[in-house]
C-alpha positions, 0 to 999 in steps of 0.5 A: 271559945272552947268547943268539945269534939269526939275522937274516932280511933281508927286503931280500935274500931271497925269502919261501921263502928266508927260511922255509928260513933260519929252519928251518936257523937252528933246526937250527944252534942259534940260539935266536931270530930277528929279521926286518927290516921294510922297504917298500923294500930298501936298494938295487936289487941286493938286489931283495926286500922282502916284507911282514913281517907276512905273513912272521911268520904263515908263520914261526909255522907254520915254527919254534918260535923267538921272533921280533922285528921289527928294526925296525918304524916304527909312526908314519908308513907304518902308524898305531900302532893298525894296528901294534898289531893286527898285533903282537898277532896275531903274538904269538898266532900265535907263542905269546907268543914275539914281541917288537915292535922299533920305531924312528923309521924311515927315509925310504927306507920311510916316504915312500911316502904322500908325507908330509913327513919330520919331524926326528929330534926330532919322530919320536922324540916320535911314537914315544914317543906311538905306544908309549903308544897300542899299550900301551893297545891291548894291554890289550884295553880300548876306547881313545880317544886325542887326542894331539899326533900321533895320534887313536884313536877308541874302538878295541879289540883283541879278539885280544890276547896273554895276556902283556904284549907286549915292545917293544924300541926302536932307537937309535943316539945317546944321546937315542934310547937314553934314550928306549928306557930310558924307553919300551921294554922293551929296547934295540936297537943295531947298535954295541957302544957302552958309552956308548949302553948306559949312556944306555939304563940312565940312561933307565930301562933297568936290568935290561932286555935289550940287542939288538946285532948283527954282520953277516957275509958267508959263502962258500966263495969269498972273491972271491964273498963280497967281490963280494956285499958290494960289490953288496949294500952299495951305497947310495941306488939305490932310491926316494927321496921325490919332494919331497926333493932331498937324500934322507937315510935318517936312518941314521948315516954308516958304518952297516954294511949289508954281508953276506948272512947276518946274526946278532943277539945278545941280551945282558942287562945 
């Protein structure tokens, strides 16, 4: 069954505005919320970027709607063990109405420690390992892990959700879609692409949900709406890695970023 949710864009709105939108989304009939997880906005004109885990804590006291991060990168800027603790606490605060959306990340956000920016193949491998680490930690049992990318030394989460915490994996190509089917509990994509959905199912996603999205800009004044899109959709005017002269975000060309009001939809295959 298809459900329609509302997307909270941390890049474009202040914390107070996001909380107000969450309240109004529930009143308008949306059945769930999604929220972005960025260190930087897409461009300076957007001019916001609150910490998503603080926002989720506030949302838990504001709304009864389920919340999903779209999406968190648990591999570079944050270690998967720290991400797991944040996600587990969020699930408790939201009464097990939280899903962790994850992806391979954007250099836009992940470069801030000065680390090198890995290739997609390496980031995908990092993500799959990170998902495994987080799932182990969600059990509440002590975890020690020595992997290709991560080390966890006798770590245990004491505050854990009562039910399994779903992890949805983002992808915009067939390899990422297959990874989502193999390692995730759901698939996140912004493009209505039947081939990607089939790759997800082929990877192991049969019976798992697919989350898609549409971005819109609404105004009673058409000229204002057009101006908002042009201003908010301008690209690559925000901080880039100092060591990279050819900065790329890893987002496919032509990926839409327009709109101030955004909705995501959830479809079950």
